[in-house]
C-alpha positions as CSV (number, residue, x, y, z in Angstrom):
1,X,13.7,139.9,120.3
2,X,15.7,137.1,118.6
3,X,13.3,134.2,118.5
4,X,15.4,131.1,117.5
5,X,18.7,129.8,116.0
6,X,18.7,126.7,113.8
7,X,21.1,125.0,111.4
8,X,20.4,125.9,107.7
9,X,23.1,124.4,105.5
10,X,26.7,123.2,105.5
11,X,28.7,120.3,106.7
12,X,30.9,119.3,109.7
13,X,34.0,120.5,107.8
14,X,35.0,124.1,108.4
15,X,36.6,124.8,105.0
16,X,33.2,125.3,103.4
17,X,30.3,127.5,104.6
18,X,28.4,126.5,107.8
19,X,25.2,128.6,107.8
20,X,22.8,129.1,110.7
21,X,19.4,130.8,110.5
22,X,18.4,133.4,113.2
23,X,14.8,134.6,113.3
24,X,14.8,138.2,114.6
25,X,11.9,140.2,116.1
26,X,9.8,142.2,113.8
27,X,11.4,145.5,112.7
28,X,9.6,148.7,113.7
29,X,10.0,152.0,111.9
30,X,10.4,153.7,115.3
31,X,13.8,152.0,115.7
32,X,16.8,154.3,114.9
33,X,18.7,151.1,114.1
34,X,18.0,147.4,114.6
35,X,20.4,144.6,114.3
36,X,20.8,140.9,115.3
37,X,24.0,139.8,117.0
38,X,25.2,136.2,116.7
39,X,28.1,135.2,118.9
40,X,30.1,132.1,118.3
41,X,32.0,130.6,121.2
42,X,34.6,128.2,119.7
43,X,37.7,126.3,120.9
44,X,39.7,123.3,120.1
45,X,38.6,120.2,121.9
46,X,41.9,120.3,123.9
47,X,41.5,123.9,124.9
48,X,39.4,125.0,128.0
49,X,39.1,128.6,126.9
50,X,36.7,129.7,124.2
51,X,37.4,132.4,121.7
52,X,34.4,134.7,121.0
53,X,33.4,135.9,117.6
54,X,30.6,138.3,116.9
55,X,28.5,138.7,113.7
56,X,26.2,141.6,113.4
57,X,23.5,141.9,110.7
58,X,21.2,144.9,110.2
59,X,17.4,144.2,110.3
60,X,15.2,146.1,107.8
61,X,12.2,143.7,107.7
62,X,10.9,140.6,109.3
63,X,13.1,138.4,107.0
64,X,15.2,135.7,108.6
65,X,19.0,136.2,109.0
66,X,21.5,133.7,107.5
67,X,25.1,133.8,108.9
68,X,28.1,131.8,107.8
69,X,30.2,131.0,110.9
70,X,32.9,129.0,109.2
71,X,35.4,131.8,109.3
72,X,35.2,131.9,113.1
73,X,35.8,128.1,113.3
74,X,38.8,128.4,110.9
75,X,40.3,131.1,113.0
76,X,40.3,128.6,115.9
77,X,41.6,125.8,113.8
78,X,44.6,127.9,112.7
79,X,45.9,127.7,116.3
80,X,46.5,124.0,115.9
81,X,50.0,123.1,114.8
82,X,50.4,120.1,112.6
83,X,53.5,117.9,112.7
84,X,54.9,115.0,110.5
85,X,54.0,112.6,113.3
86,X,50.3,111.9,113.4
87,X,48.6,112.4,116.9
88,X,46.4,109.8,118.5
89,X,43.5,111.8,117.2
90,X,43.1,115.2,115.5
91,X,41.1,117.5,117.8
92,X,37.7,118.6,116.7
93,X,36.4,122.1,117.2
94,X,33.7,122.6,119.8
95,X,31.4,125.6,119.5
96,X,28.0,127.0,120.7
97,X,26.0,130.0,119.5
98,X,23.9,132.7,121.1
99,X,21.9,135.4,119.5
100,X,20.0,138.5,120.6
101,X,18.6,141.7,119.1
102,X,19.9,145.2,119.6
103,X,18.1,148.4,118.7
104,X,17.9,152.1,119.6
105,X,14.5,153.8,120.2
106,X,14.0,157.4,121.3
107,X,17.7,157.7,121.9
108,X,17.8,154.7,124.3
109,X,19.9,151.6,123.4
110,X,18.3,148.2,124.0
111,X,20.7,145.3,123.9
112,X,20.7,141.6,124.8
113,X,17.0,141.5,123.9
114,X,15.6,138.0,123.7
115,X,18.9,136.1,124.3
116,X,18.7,132.6,122.8
117,X,21.2,129.8,122.7
118,X,22.1,126.9,120.3
119,X,22.2,124.1,121.0
120,X,21.9,125.1,124.7
121,X,23.7,127.4,127.1
122,X,25.7,124.4,128.4
123,X,26.2,122.0,125.5
124,X,28.1,122.5,122.3
125,X,28.4,121.3,118.7
126,X,31.5,120.0,116.9
127,X,33.3,120.5,113.6
128,X,36.4,119.1,111.9
129,X,39.3,120.7,110.1
130,X,39.4,120.5,106.3
131,X,36.9,121.3,103.6
132,X,35.0,119.9,100.6
133,X,35.9,120.7,97.0
134,X,33.6,122.7,94.8
135,X,32.6,119.5,92.9
136,X,31.9,117.7,96.2
137,X,29.6,120.5,97.2
138,X,27.8,120.5,93.8
139,X,27.2,116.8,93.8
140,X,26.2,116.5,97.4
141,X,23.2,114.2,97.9
142,X,22.3,115.6,101.3
143,X,19.5,118.2,101.0
144,X,21.3,121.0,102.7
145,X,24.9,120.0,102.9
146,X,27.2,117.1,102.9
147,X,28.1,114.4,105.4
148,X,31.7,113.6,106.3
149,X,33.0,110.1,106.7
150,X,36.0,109.7,104.4
151,X,39.2,111.5,105.1
152,X,41.4,110.7,102.1
153,X,40.6,111.5,98.5
154,X,43.1,109.0,97.1
155,X,41.7,106.9,94.3
156,X,40.6,103.4,95.2
157,X,42.9,101.8,92.6
158,X,46.3,100.5,93.9
159,X,48.9,103.1,94.9
160,X,52.5,102.6,94.0
161,X,54.7,102.8,97.1
162,X,58.3,102.0,97.9
163,X,59.2,98.9,99.8
164,X,60.6,99.5,103.3
165,X,59.5,103.1,103.4
166,X,57.0,104.6,105.8
167,X,53.4,105.2,104.8
168,X,50.6,107.3,106.5
169,X,46.9,106.9,105.7
170,X,43.8,108.4,107.4
171,X,41.0,106.1,108.4
172,X,37.3,106.5,107.6
173,X,34.6,107.0,110.2
174,X,32.3,104.2,111.0
175,X,29.2,106.3,110.1
176,X,28.8,109.5,108.3
177,X,28.7,112.7,110.4
178,X,26.3,115.4,109.4
179,X,24.2,118.3,110.8
180,X,20.5,118.1,110.8
181,X,18.3,120.9,109.4
182,X,15.1,121.2,111.5
183,X,12.7,123.6,113.0
184,X,12.4,121.9,116.4
185,X,16.0,122.6,117.5
186,X,17.4,119.1,117.1
187,X,21.2,118.8,116.8
188,X,24.0,116.2,117.1
189,X,24.3,116.3,120.9
190,X,27.2,113.9,121.3
191,X,30.6,115.1,120.2
192,X,32.5,112.7,118.1
193,X,36.3,112.1,118.3
194,X,38.3,113.7,115.5
195,X,39.7,111.6,112.7
196,X,43.0,109.6,112.9
197,X,45.9,108.9,110.6
198,X,47.6,105.5,110.8
199,X,51.2,104.5,110.1
200,X,51.4,101.5,107.9
201,X,54.5,99.3,108.1
202,X,55.7,96.0,106.5
203,X,55.0,96.9,102.9
204,X,56.4,94.1,100.7
205,X,57.1,93.9,97.0
206,X,54.0,93.3,94.9
207,X,50.3,93.9,95.8
208,X,49.6,94.6,99.5
209,X,46.1,94.6,100.9
210,X,46.2,96.7,104.0
211,X,43.3,96.9,106.4
212,X,42.8,100.2,108.1
213,X,40.1,100.8,110.7
214,X,39.1,103.9,112.7
215,X,38.4,101.8,115.8
216,X,40.8,98.9,116.6
217,X,37.9,97.1,118.3
218,X,35.5,97.4,115.5
219,X,36.4,95.1,112.6
220,X,33.2,96.1,110.7
221,X,34.8,99.5,110.0
222,X,37.8,98.1,108.1
223,X,38.9,99.8,104.9
224,X,41.1,97.7,102.7
225,X,43.7,99.8,100.9
226,X,45.7,98.3,98.0
227,X,49.3,99.3,97.9
228,X,51.6,98.0,95.1
229,X,55.2,97.8,96.5
230,X,58.2,98.4,94.3
231,X,61.9,98.6,95.2
232,X,62.7,102.2,96.0
233,X,64.9,104.0,93.4
234,X,68.3,105.1,94.5
235,X,67.1,108.7,95.0
236,X,63.6,108.5,96.4
237,X,61.7,110.3,99.2
238,X,58.7,110.1,101.4
239,X,56.7,113.2,101.7
240,X,54.0,113.7,104.4
241,X,51.4,116.4,104.0
242,X,48.1,117.5,105.4
243,X,45.4,116.8,102.8
244,X,42.4,118.9,102.0
245,X,40.3,117.0,104.6
246,X,42.6,118.1,107.4
247,X,44.5,114.8,107.9
248,X,48.1,113.7,107.5
249,X,48.9,111.3,104.7
250,X,52.0,110.4,102.7
251,X,53.3,109.8,99.2
252,X,56.5,108.4,97.7
253,X,58.3,110.4,95.0
254,X,61.5,110.1,92.9
255,X,64.4,112.6,92.5
256,X,65.3,114.1,89.1
257,X,68.9,114.6,90.3
258,X,68.7,118.4,90.1
259,X,69.3,120.7,93.1
260,X,69.2,124.5,92.9
261,X,70.5,126.7,95.7
262,X,69.2,130.2,96.0
263,X,71.7,132.5,97.8
264,X,70.9,136.2,98.5
265,X,74.1,138.2,98.4
266,X,74.5,141.7,99.8
267,X,77.6,143.7,99.1
268,X,78.9,146.0,101.8
269,X,82.1,148.0,102.7
270,X,83.6,147.3,106.1
271,X,83.8,150.5,108.0
272,X,87.1,150.5,109.9
273,X,90.2,152.7,110.3
274,X,92.7,152.3,107.5
275,X,96.4,152.2,108.0
276,X,99.2,152.0,105.5
277,X,99.1,148.2,105.5
278,X,95.5,147.6,106.4
279,X,92.6,148.5,104.2
280,X,88.8,149.0,104.4
281,X,87.5,146.4,102.0
282,X,84.2,145.4,100.5
283,X,82.6,142.1,101.5
284,X,79.5,140.1,100.4
285,X,77.1,139.0,103.1
286,X,75.4,135.8,101.9
287,X,72.2,134.3,103.4
288,X,69.0,132.4,102.7
289,X,70.8,129.4,101.1
290,X,67.7,127.3,100.7
291,X,67.7,124.3,98.4
292,X,65.1,123.5,95.7
293,X,64.9,119.9,94.5
294,X,63.4,118.7,91.2
295,X,61.2,115.7,91.9
296,X,58.9,113.4,90.0
297,X,55.7,111.6,90.8
298,X,56.8,108.5,89.0
299,X,54.3,106.7,86.7
300,X,50.6,107.6,87.3
301,X,47.2,106.7,85.9
302,X,44.9,109.5,84.9
303,X,43.0,109.3,88.3
304,X,46.2,109.4,90.3
305,X,47.6,112.2,88.2
306,X,44.4,114.3,88.8
307,X,44.7,113.6,92.6
308,X,48.4,114.5,92.5
309,X,47.7,117.8,90.9
310,X,44.6,118.9,92.8
311,X,45.3,117.4,96.2
312,X,49.0,116.8,96.9
313,X,50.4,119.8,95.0
314,X,47.8,122.1,96.6
315,X,48.7,121.1,100.2
316,X,50.0,123.8,102.6
317,X,51.5,121.7,105.4
318,X,54.3,119.4,104.1
319,X,57.4,117.6,105.2
320,X,60.1,115.6,103.4
321,X,62.2,112.9,105.0
322,X,66.0,113.5,104.5
323,X,68.1,110.8,106.1
324,X,66.1,110.4,109.4
325,X,65.0,114.0,109.7
326,X,61.6,115.5,108.7
327,X,62.2,118.8,107.1
328,X,59.4,121.3,106.4
329,X,59.0,122.1,102.7
330,X,56.5,123.3,100.1
331,X,55.8,122.4,96.5
332,X,56.2,124.8,93.6
333,X,54.4,123.3,90.5
334,X,54.8,125.1,87.2
335,X,52.3,127.7,86.1
336,X,50.6,125.0,84.1
337,X,50.9,121.2,83.9
338,X,49.8,118.9,81.1
339,X,47.4,116.5,82.8
340,X,46.5,114.5,79.6
341,X,47.8,114.3,76.1
342,X,45.1,112.6,74.0
343,X,47.6,112.2,71.1
344,X,49.5,109.7,73.2
345,X,48.5,106.6,75.2
346,X,51.1,106.4,77.9
347,X,51.2,106.7,81.7
348,X,51.4,110.2,83.2
349,X,54.3,111.7,85.1
350,X,54.2,115.0,86.9
351,X,57.4,116.9,87.7
352,X,57.5,119.5,90.4
353,X,59.9,121.4,92.7
354,X,60.1,121.1,96.4
355,X,61.6,124.0,98.3
356,X,63.1,123.1,101.7
357,X,61.9,125.5,104.3
358,X,65.3,125.7,106.1
359,X,68.5,127.5,105.4
360,X,71.7,125.5,104.9
361,X,72.4,121.9,104.0
362,X,69.7,119.3,104.9
363,X,72.3,116.4,105.2
364,X,74.7,117.7,107.9
């Protein structure tokens, strides 16, 4: 029979492995086959119906079984649809586990043997969207994983923003959230609300010290963000995107005054009856007239240039504000970008292409 389930390693973020240990019953040579089944019941916090995922591992000895359940949690997270307007809270993913043994002996199938639950049959655990980078995993100080509390990777040095433009920033948690590795079945029993992104207004020219808190009634959780406001160039845009930690944030960029329109053209002959004065003529059917804009990050320090390349340009969900409309888009950086030229001693600037994910003009 399966004897127990316990947390082994990982973090509350589903973009990196979350591994649980299952102790199976001793394997006997009389078994035709023997395997341990781990079922994951997972759903968004806002959903009443669980999705069920099953992991099966063959047992050939008394060794413990280690199973990464993060793929199941990511499948649930993919059902959540982001938008350019931040919600009151991002939903967390709630889940619980059950495990049992299954074997065949003398032609008879034995299943649901020794059914065990984690944390219990009624309670559930929680996880958040997003994931840690490879370096964050390597440098983790937690013995078996990494805690989550900060939901933006922007450098702590001042960020250059445009005056009178919108700005979105995720807030930190009051305390770090982590899972506990133990043999006595302890677990975080109280679900925590998901993270939140805040809209910042009233950015003025010069240095702005903006206080952002995860709890409006808890001043001890304030994070002071430094924004350096400049007058927006004639052609400038606000882009909102979902960062690698699963939260919406924004950045201000400049236009390089170059627009490319890709139009697919398909030539055809109109099939119709000809007469002496009317002809069957060829036409070209044109479609997919998407626009590609060349944009620039503006001046960046080395830390900001690294963030721009590895966080912003790697984002999947992204919107650009054109007039008063948020238009879905995606970035197309070059195959390689020079991050640092040690022969020079100047600020960095990264140029990239934004492809509007709509057909037709974005300004009509």
